[in-house]
C-alpha positions in Angstrom: 2.6 -4.6 -0.4 2.0 -8.0 -1.8 0.1 -10.8 0.0 0.3 -14.6 -0.2 -2.5 -14.2 -2.9 -0.6 -11.8 -5.1 2.9 -11.4 -6.6 4.5 -8.1 -7.7 5.5 -7.7 -11.3 7.6 -4.8 -12.3 6.8 -3.1 -15.6 8.8 -1.3 -18.3 7.7 2.3 -18.7 9.0 5.6 -20.1 9.3 8.5 -17.7 9.9 12.1 -18.8 11.7 13.6 -15.9 12.6 17.0 -17.4 11.7 19.7 -14.9 10.8 17.3 -12.1 12.1 18.4 -8.7 11.0 15.4 -6.7 9.6 11.9 -6.8 6.5 10.8 -4.9 6.7 7.3 -3.5 3.6 5.8 -1.9 5.0 2.3 -1.5 8.3 0.4 -1.3 7.4 -1.3 -4.6 7.2 2.1 -6.3 10.8 2.8 -5.1 12.0 -0.5 -6.7 10.0 0.1 -9.8 11.5 3.6 -10.3 15.0 2.5 -9.6 14.7 -0.2 -12.3 13.8 2.4 -14.9 16.0 5.4 -13.9 19.4 6.1 -12.5 18.3 9.4 -11.0 18.8 9.7 -7.3 19.2 13.5 -7.2 15.4 14.0 -6.9 14.0 14.5 -3.4 11.9 11.5 -2.4 8.5 12.5 -0.9 7.5 9.3 0.8 4.1 8.2 2.2 5.6 7.0 5.5 8.6 5.8 7.5 8.9 2.4 5.9 8.9 3.7 2.3 11.3 6.5 3.3 13.7 3.9 4.7 13.6 2.0 1.4 14.1 5.2 -0.6 17.1 6.2 1.6 18.7 2.7 1.1 18.3 3.2 -2.6 20.2 6.5 -2.5 17.5 9.2 -2.2 17.3 12.1 0.3 13.8 11.2 1.6 11.1 12.9 3.7 8.3 11.1 5.5 4.6 11.7 5.1 1.8 10.9 7.5 1.3 7.3 6.4 -1.4 7.6 3.7 -1.5 9.0 0.2 -4.2 11.6 0.9 -2.2 13.0 3.8 1.0 13.1 1.7 -0.8 15.1 -1.0 -1.9 17.6 1.6 1.6 17.8 2.9 3.1 18.4 -0.5 0.6 21.2 -1.2 1.1 22.8 2.2 4.9 22.7 2.0 5.0 24.1 -1.5 8.1 24.5 -3.6 7.3 22.0 -6.3 5.6 22.5 -9.7 6.4 19.3 -11.5 6.8 15.9 -9.8 7.2 12.3 -11.0 4.8 9.7 -9.5 5.7 6.0 -10.1 2.9 3.8 -8.7 1.1 0.5 -9.0 -1.6 -0.4 -11.6 -4.3 0.1 -9.0 -4.4 3.2 -6.8 -6.8 4.0 -4.0 -6.3 7.8 -4.1 -6.2 10.2 -7.1 -2.9 11.8 -6.4 -2.7 13.4 -9.9 -6.1 15.0 -9.6 -5.5 16.3 -6.1 -2.2 17.9 -6.9 -3.5 19.3 -10.2 -5.9 21.5 -8.1 -2.9 23.1 -6.6 -1.2 23.7 -10.0 1.3 20.9 -9.6 2.0 18.8 -12.7 2.5 15.1 -12.2 4.4 12.6 -14.4 2.2 9.7 -13.4 3.7 6.3 -14.4 2.6 2.7 -13.7 5.8 0.8 -12.7 4.4 -2.4 -11.1 1.3 -4.5 -10.8 0.0 -6.9 -8.2 -0.9 -10.1 -10.1 -3.2 -12.8 -8.5 -1.5 -16.1 -7.9 -2.7 -19.4 -6.7 -3.3 -20.0 -3.0 -0.9 -22.6 -1.7 -2.0 -25.9 -0.2 -1.2 -24.8 3.4 -3.5 -21.8 3.1 -6.3 -23.8 1.6 -6.0 -26.4 4.4 -6.0 -23.7 7.1 -9.1 -22.1 5.6 -10.9 -25.5 5.9 -10.0 -25.9 9.5 -11.7 -24.4 12.5 -8.7 -22.5 14.0 -9.0 -18.7 13.7 -6.8 -17.1 11.1 -5.2 -13.6 11.3 -5.6 -11.7 8.0 -3.8 -8.3 7.6 -5.1 -6.4 4.6 -3.2 -3.4 3.4 -5.2 -2.3 0.4 -8.7 -2.6 -1.1 -7.3 -4.7 -3.9 -5.8 -7.2 -1.5 -9.1 -7.4 0.4 -11.0 -8.1 -2.8 -8.5 -10.8 -3.8 -8.8 -12.4 -0.4 -12.6 -12.4 -0.7 -12.3 -14.3 -4.0 -10.2 -17.0 -2.4 -11.4 -17.1 1.2 -15.2 -16.5 0.9 -17.0 -19.4 2.6 -13.9 -20.3 4.7 -14.7 -22.5 7.7 -11.9 -20.9 9.7 -13.0 -17.7 11.5 -11.2 -14.8 9.9 -9.7 -12.1 12.2 -9.1 -9.1 9.9 -6.7 -6.2 10.5 -7.6 -3.5 7.9 -5.2 -0.6 7.2 -8.0 1.9 6.4 -11.7 2.4 6.2 -11.6 1.7 2.5 -9.8 -1.6 3.1 -12.4 -2.5 5.8 -15.3 -1.8 3.4 -13.8 -4.1 0.8 -13.1 -6.8 3.5 -16.8 -7.0 4.5 -17.2 -9.5 1.6 -15.1 -12.0 3.7 -17.8 -12.0 6.5 -15.0 -11.8 9.1 -15.5 -13.1 12.6 -13.8 -9.9 13.8 -12.3 -6.9 12.2 -10.3 -3.9 13.4 -9.0 -0.8 11.6 -5.5 0.4 12.3 -5.2 3.7 14.1 -2.8 4.9 11.4 -2.0 3.6 7.9 1.4 2.2 8.8 3.2 -1.0 9.7 3.5 -0.4 13.5 -0.2 0.4 13.8 -1.1 -2.7 11.8 1.1 -4.8 14.2 -0.8 -3.3 17.1 -4.1 -4.1 15.5 -3.1 -7.7 15.0 -2.1 -7.8 18.6 -5.4 -6.5 19.7 -7.2 -9.1 17.6 -5.1 -11.8 19.2 -5.8 -10.5 22.7 -9.5 -10.3 22.0 -9.6 -13.7 20.5 -7.9 -15.2 23.5 -10.3 -13.6 26.0 -13.4 -14.6 24.1 
């Protein structure tokens, strides 16, 4: 997922799908990136969570939902069995070694970079808000987005209220010196919304 500090750029790539019985999607951007490169929709889509599965179904795949994070999805794939060769379209930066984990179970992965998150300039409204004293809510969905935020927002006058999708994201967000930070109970959009709500409530009662 992109942030106001990044933009998604889709890449051209070759994918050898011979023998693949399913495609692993760990983000909605991966669905879009795959669909740009291949007309195949007959592969089962093994999706990280509900939102990605919904995007895959809209694109024409029969999709199953994982537990919300890549590590959990890898465990699910291994436990369910039935696959020996899968295609894995993904972003340039990944937080979990899907290929290495599945290789331990004898599953071959066609791992292909299909998109990248490219830094872009912070707009004037964001820069003005960072210089004001009003608290800012900051949802962070990946370690990469946390690091990019730290580059732009370090030293901000505005107190930063950070909702982090995982422990890894929270660790990367420490460079922001947030006024408050909470980690989502699950790595999915509803849990992130609940975390943002908790930050708002706590801020209002402070």
